[in-house]
PLY file of the C-alpha trace (Angstrom):
ply
format ascii 1.0
element vertex 359
property float x
property float y
property float z
element edge 358
property int vertex1
property int vertex2
end_header
-18.10 -6.42 -42.02
-15.27 -4.25 -43.35
-17.85 -2.38 -45.44
-20.09 -1.96 -42.42
-17.31 -0.44 -40.30
-16.32 1.88 -43.14
-19.86 3.23 -43.41
-20.35 3.88 -39.70
-18.96 7.47 -39.53
-21.32 9.11 -42.03
-24.29 6.90 -41.20
-24.20 8.17 -37.62
-23.13 11.78 -38.22
-25.63 12.57 -41.00
-28.78 11.95 -38.90
-27.29 14.09 -36.11
-26.53 16.96 -38.52
-30.03 16.70 -39.99
-31.56 16.77 -36.51
-29.55 19.87 -35.55
-30.65 21.62 -38.75
-34.30 20.72 -38.15
-34.22 21.93 -34.52
-32.38 25.16 -35.43
-35.44 26.64 -37.14
-33.38 27.70 -40.18
-35.71 25.92 -42.59
-38.41 28.59 -42.37
-38.51 30.62 -45.60
-34.86 29.91 -46.41
-34.41 28.25 -49.78
-30.69 27.52 -49.30
-31.24 25.63 -46.04
-34.25 23.86 -47.54
-32.03 22.54 -50.33
-29.44 21.42 -47.76
-32.23 19.75 -45.79
-33.32 17.91 -48.93
-29.80 16.57 -49.45
-29.48 15.55 -45.79
-32.85 13.84 -46.06
-31.56 11.61 -48.86
-28.41 10.76 -46.90
-30.57 9.94 -43.85
-32.53 7.54 -46.03
-29.28 5.78 -46.96
-28.29 5.75 -43.29
-31.59 4.08 -42.39
-31.02 1.44 -45.08
-27.52 0.73 -43.77
-28.59 0.33 -40.14
-31.59 -1.80 -41.08
-29.27 -4.14 -42.98
-27.02 -4.50 -39.93
-30.04 -5.37 -37.77
-31.35 -7.78 -40.40
-27.97 -9.58 -40.51
-27.89 -9.80 -36.71
-31.42 -11.06 -36.04
-31.85 -12.97 -39.31
-34.83 -13.18 -41.63
-37.71 -12.58 -41.57
-37.25 -10.55 -38.38
-35.00 -7.95 -40.00
-37.59 -6.97 -42.59
-40.31 -6.86 -39.93
-38.26 -4.45 -37.79
-37.78 -2.02 -40.69
-41.43 -2.20 -41.77
-42.81 -1.69 -38.27
-40.32 1.11 -37.49
-41.43 3.10 -40.53
-45.09 2.44 -39.72
-44.77 3.62 -36.11
-43.25 6.91 -37.25
-45.89 7.25 -39.98
-48.64 6.78 -37.39
-47.15 9.39 -35.06
-46.96 12.00 -37.83
-50.52 11.33 -38.99
-51.92 11.52 -35.47
-50.04 14.74 -34.68
-51.42 16.41 -37.82
-54.95 15.14 -37.24
-55.08 16.26 -33.61
-53.85 19.76 -34.45
-55.42 20.23 -37.87
-58.95 19.04 -37.12
-61.38 18.47 -40.00
-58.85 19.79 -42.53
-56.86 16.58 -42.04
-59.84 14.21 -41.75
-58.78 12.28 -44.85
-55.02 12.59 -44.29
-54.59 9.07 -42.87
-56.54 7.51 -45.73
-54.71 9.47 -48.43
-51.25 8.79 -46.96
-51.83 5.06 -46.51
-53.44 4.75 -49.95
-50.44 6.42 -51.56
-48.05 4.18 -49.60
-49.87 0.98 -50.63
-50.01 2.01 -54.30
-46.31 2.93 -54.30
-45.37 -0.36 -52.63
-47.49 -2.66 -54.79
-46.74 -1.00 -58.12
-43.46 0.85 -57.53
-41.34 -1.25 -55.16
-42.64 -4.67 -56.22
-42.59 -3.58 -59.87
-38.98 -2.39 -59.68
-37.89 -5.57 -57.88
-39.50 -7.80 -60.53
-38.21 -5.70 -63.42
-34.61 -5.26 -62.22
-34.33 -8.82 -60.93
-35.85 -10.19 -64.12
-33.54 -8.17 -66.35
-30.47 -9.33 -64.42
-31.35 -12.98 -63.73
-34.04 -13.65 -66.38
-36.20 -15.66 -63.94
-36.30 -15.52 -60.15
-38.07 -17.90 -57.79
-39.77 -17.38 -54.45
-42.25 -19.14 -52.19
-45.81 -18.77 -53.56
-47.16 -19.77 -50.14
-45.66 -16.67 -48.50
-47.15 -14.43 -51.20
-50.59 -15.99 -50.84
-50.58 -15.46 -47.08
-49.54 -11.82 -47.48
-51.98 -11.00 -50.29
-54.97 -12.72 -48.66
-54.30 -10.68 -45.52
-53.80 -7.50 -47.55
-57.06 -7.89 -49.52
-59.12 -8.30 -46.35
-57.51 -5.36 -44.58
-57.88 -3.11 -47.64
-61.56 -4.01 -47.89
-62.23 -3.30 -44.21
-60.33 -0.01 -44.09
-60.73 1.81 -47.41
-63.46 0.14 -49.49
-66.37 -0.79 -47.20
-66.69 2.69 -45.58
-67.71 4.05 -48.99
-70.68 1.66 -49.21
-71.93 1.28 -45.62
-75.36 2.83 -44.93
-75.30 3.55 -41.19
-73.54 6.88 -41.75
-73.81 8.99 -44.91
-70.57 9.49 -46.80
-67.25 7.57 -46.62
-67.39 7.24 -42.83
-67.67 4.48 -40.26
-69.88 4.67 -37.18
-68.20 4.23 -33.79
-69.23 0.57 -33.65
-67.91 0.01 -37.16
-64.62 1.71 -36.26
-64.15 -0.69 -33.36
-64.96 -3.68 -35.56
-62.48 -2.47 -38.18
-59.81 -2.03 -35.49
-60.14 -5.56 -34.09
-60.49 -7.18 -37.53
-57.28 -5.56 -38.84
-55.28 -6.33 -35.69
-56.38 -9.99 -35.68
-55.44 -10.41 -39.36
-52.07 -8.66 -38.94
-51.17 -10.66 -35.81
-52.09 -13.88 -37.65
-49.85 -12.84 -40.53
-46.90 -12.07 -38.23
-47.41 -15.39 -36.43
-47.32 -17.21 -39.76
-44.23 -15.28 -40.88
-42.21 -15.80 -37.72
-43.45 -19.06 -36.16
-46.16 -21.16 -37.78
-44.97 -21.04 -41.40
-41.59 -19.35 -41.10
-40.11 -21.70 -43.70
-42.28 -20.05 -46.37
-40.62 -16.68 -45.82
-36.94 -17.63 -45.76
-34.49 -19.08 -48.26
-31.47 -21.30 -47.68
-29.22 -18.23 -47.89
-31.24 -16.49 -45.16
-30.77 -19.34 -42.75
-27.00 -19.94 -43.17
-24.99 -16.74 -42.51
-24.12 -17.64 -38.90
-20.61 -16.17 -39.22
-21.97 -12.80 -40.30
-24.68 -12.91 -37.66
-22.26 -13.55 -34.80
-19.69 -11.06 -36.15
-22.13 -8.23 -35.36
-22.09 -7.62 -31.61
-25.09 -6.76 -29.48
-23.60 -3.29 -28.94
-23.41 -2.69 -32.70
-26.98 -3.89 -33.13
-28.25 -1.56 -30.38
-26.39 1.41 -31.90
-27.79 0.59 -35.32
-31.33 0.26 -33.92
-31.02 3.67 -32.23
-29.76 5.36 -35.39
-32.38 3.55 -37.47
-35.09 5.18 -35.35
-33.30 8.57 -35.44
-32.82 8.36 -39.22
-36.43 7.39 -39.90
-37.75 10.05 -37.54
-35.73 12.87 -39.06
-36.64 11.70 -42.59
-40.33 12.06 -41.75
-39.86 15.37 -39.93
-37.82 16.88 -42.75
-40.33 15.62 -45.30
-43.08 17.25 -43.28
-41.14 20.54 -43.05
-40.44 20.55 -46.78
-44.04 19.70 -47.70
-45.17 23.36 -47.82
-42.31 24.52 -50.10
-42.98 21.50 -52.33
-46.68 22.34 -52.34
-45.92 25.94 -53.37
-43.78 24.70 -56.27
-46.49 22.27 -57.42
-49.24 24.89 -57.24
-47.11 27.40 -59.13
-46.83 24.85 -61.96
-50.55 24.09 -61.96
-50.25 20.65 -60.34
-52.65 19.31 -57.68
-51.77 19.45 -53.98
-52.51 15.74 -53.66
-49.11 15.09 -55.25
-47.50 16.28 -52.00
-48.84 13.20 -50.22
-47.40 10.94 -52.91
-44.01 12.66 -52.71
-43.89 12.43 -48.90
-44.99 8.78 -48.96
-42.28 8.06 -51.53
-39.61 9.66 -49.32
-40.79 7.73 -46.25
-40.74 4.47 -48.23
-37.26 5.04 -49.69
-35.40 2.98 -47.04
-37.67 -0.01 -47.61
-37.61 0.50 -51.37
-33.82 0.64 -51.60
-33.46 -2.44 -49.37
-36.01 -4.39 -51.42
-34.47 -3.49 -54.79
-30.98 -4.24 -53.47
-32.14 -7.70 -52.38
-33.67 -8.34 -55.84
-30.37 -7.33 -57.49
-28.62 -9.90 -55.27
-31.08 -12.60 -56.43
-32.95 -12.60 -53.13
-36.45 -11.90 -54.41
-38.02 -13.63 -51.41
-36.47 -11.00 -49.13
-37.71 -8.25 -51.48
-41.27 -9.58 -51.35
-41.13 -10.07 -47.58
-40.15 -6.43 -47.19
-42.55 -5.03 -49.81
-45.71 -6.93 -48.93
-44.90 -6.81 -45.22
-44.54 -3.03 -45.44
-47.89 -2.72 -47.23
-49.56 -4.82 -44.55
-47.92 -2.91 -41.72
-48.75 0.44 -43.31
-52.46 -0.25 -43.68
-52.96 -2.94 -41.03
-51.41 -0.92 -38.21
-51.77 2.72 -39.27
-55.51 2.81 -40.05
-56.62 0.84 -36.94
-54.43 2.98 -34.66
-55.71 6.23 -36.17
-59.27 4.89 -36.01
-58.87 4.13 -32.31
-57.49 7.61 -31.62
-60.38 9.07 -33.61
-62.85 7.03 -31.56
-61.54 8.08 -28.14
-60.82 11.74 -28.95
-63.80 12.31 -31.27
-61.59 13.39 -34.19
-63.28 13.32 -37.62
-61.78 10.71 -39.94
-62.60 9.91 -43.57
-61.76 6.34 -44.55
-63.64 5.38 -47.72
-62.05 5.94 -51.11
-63.85 7.31 -54.16
-64.69 4.96 -57.04
-61.63 5.82 -59.20
-59.06 5.14 -56.44
-60.89 1.91 -55.57
-60.65 0.75 -59.18
-56.94 1.60 -59.34
-56.35 -0.22 -56.04
-58.22 -3.33 -57.23
-56.26 -3.35 -60.50
-52.98 -3.09 -58.56
-53.79 -5.93 -56.15
-55.15 -8.14 -58.94
-52.05 -7.57 -61.09
-49.71 -8.34 -58.19
-51.68 -11.53 -57.48
-51.39 -12.73 -61.07
-47.70 -11.78 -61.21
-46.74 -13.69 -58.06
-49.13 -16.64 -58.06
-46.76 -19.13 -59.68
-43.63 -18.69 -57.58
-41.56 -17.55 -60.58
-41.14 -14.00 -61.89
-39.75 -12.17 -64.89
-39.29 -8.59 -66.00
-42.63 -8.45 -67.91
-44.57 -8.49 -64.65
-42.45 -5.61 -63.42
-43.17 -3.59 -66.56
-46.93 -4.00 -66.09
-46.78 -2.95 -62.44
-44.66 0.09 -63.27
-47.21 1.10 -65.92
-49.89 0.79 -63.22
-47.80 3.17 -61.09
-47.56 5.70 -63.93
-51.34 5.41 -64.46
-51.95 6.08 -60.75
-49.79 9.22 -60.77
-51.22 10.38 -64.11
-54.82 9.97 -62.94
-53.99 11.78 -59.71
-52.91 14.76 -61.81
-55.69 14.29 -64.39
-58.56 12.57 -62.55
0 1
1 2
2 3
3 4
4 5
5 6
6 7
7 8
8 9
9 10
10 11
11 12
12 13
13 14
14 15
15 16
16 17
17 18
18 19
19 20
20 21
21 22
22 23
23 24
24 25
25 26
26 27
27 28
28 29
29 30
30 31
31 32
32 33
33 34
34 35
35 36
36 37
37 38
38 39
39 40
40 41
41 42
42 43
43 44
44 45
45 46
46 47
47 48
48 49
49 50
50 51
51 52
52 53
53 54
54 55
55 56
56 57
57 58
58 59
59 60
60 61
61 62
62 63
63 64
64 65
65 66
66 67
67 68
68 69
69 70
70 71
71 72
72 73
73 74
74 75
75 76
76 77
77 78
78 79
79 80
80 81
81 82
82 83
83 84
84 85
85 86
86 87
87 88
88 89
89 90
90 91
91 92
92 93
93 94
94 95
95 96
96 97
97 98
98 99
99 100
100 101
101 102
102 103
103 104
104 105
105 106
106 107
107 108
108 109
109 110
110 111
111 112
112 113
113 114
114 115
115 116
116 117
117 118
118 119
119 120
120 121
121 122
122 123
123 124
124 125
125 126
126 127
127 128
128 129
129 130
130 131
131 132
132 133
133 134
134 135
135 136
136 137
137 138
138 139
139 140
140 141
141 142
142 143
143 144
144 145
145 146
146 147
147 148
148 149
149 150
150 151
151 152
152 153
153 154
154 155
155 156
156 157
157 158
158 159
159 160
160 161
161 162
162 163
163 164
164 165
165 166
166 167
167 168
168 169
169 170
170 171
171 172
172 173
173 174
174 175
175 176
176 177
177 178
178 179
179 180
180 181
181 182
182 183
183 184
184 185
185 186
186 187
187 188
188 189
189 190
190 191
191 192
192 193
193 194
194 195
195 196
196 197
197 198
198 199
199 200
200 201
201 202
202 203
203 204
204 205
205 206
206 207
207 208
208 209
209 210
210 211
211 212
212 213
213 214
214 215
215 216
216 217
217 218
218 219
219 220
220 221
221 222
222 223
223 224
224 225
225 226
226 227
227 228
228 229
229 230
230 231
231 232
232 233
233 234
234 235
235 236
236 237
237 238
238 239
239 240
240 241
241 242
242 243
243 244
244 245
245 246
246 247
247 248
248 249
249 250
250 251
251 252
252 253
253 254
254 255
255 256
256 257
257 258
258 259
259 260
260 261
261 262
262 263
263 264
264 265
265 266
266 267
267 268
268 269
269 270
270 271
271 272
272 273
273 274
274 275
275 276
276 277
277 278
278 279
279 280
280 281
281 282
282 283
283 284
284 285
285 286
286 287
287 288
288 289
289 290
290 291
291 292
292 293
293 294
294 295
295 296
296 297
297 298
298 299
299 300
300 301
301 302
302 303
303 304
304 305
305 306
306 307
307 308
308 309
309 310
310 311
311 312
312 313
313 314
314 315
315 316
316 317
317 318
318 319
319 320
320 321
321 322
322 323
323 324
324 325
325 326
326 327
327 328
328 329
329 330
330 331
331 332
332 333
333 334
334 335
335 336
336 337
337 338
338 339
339 340
340 341
341 342
342 343
343 344
344 345
345 346
346 347
347 348
348 349
349 350
350 351
351 352
352 353
353 354
354 355
355 356
356 357
357 358
């Protein structure tokens, strides 16, 4: 708790400074302020990680990881919807591309780093295979409904769903995600926690309700300003990429990576502390929240406001996604991990980025 109190000043002041800079309008065509904004963005990510850890200690696992995952997803949804409603057909595939990038970064990048770093430090780490099976079974079904089947359905030409299919996809994803959350928090909660997660009563009660509320408020502020700054810096980043002959699609990967930094840092930190179960709860839970909440919500908005939305992936992204999910399944099926699994997943991540640049 001494560490937590020591960190409070900058973890509350940095998001406020970043918000003032964003609202000032100084980021337009000003390289110096854009660099400052980039630095503040990174500090806001660290602030979000700090406040999420306080909340996680106060409410206990697995609720702490759920709060962080859902918070990021809600902000992700709001940004996607705002761009789609104002950008029209130009952003028809924005939701699909953003969520696809997030899932690939989570499965290969975050999970891969956790397995590699944890394996290098502790040789072998254990976790509950039941929790992984529940998460991956849910993830496979939601991925199929949202990003694979639209490519092959025949009612509408192209990677689109009809209105009836959109509604079916919405209810199917929500039912699966609710069932997963029920299993994680009530029905099979013991699969998702370790003995260490259930014992820190002193730490839990040492964090007051007031501190938890403050941390929750600054978690939302930090995550919001991270997304807004990432959005503001997307055009300068795009200009730099284009000037070096790189595809614009890399912007989506960069923005998704920035948005996922709080979850990624928390997951890797847990793996370094020999809490791989917490890392997997956060990683796989984030992937499920990202695709299981974002796509259905955007689909529903598209249905009611008649906004064009492209959902189906092309064949190459589908193959890369299948390889990623299959590799994660094989890596986590036995309840024990080592660094070799992490190496393979990180190679998958490099292949994904490489094939995005050189399709």
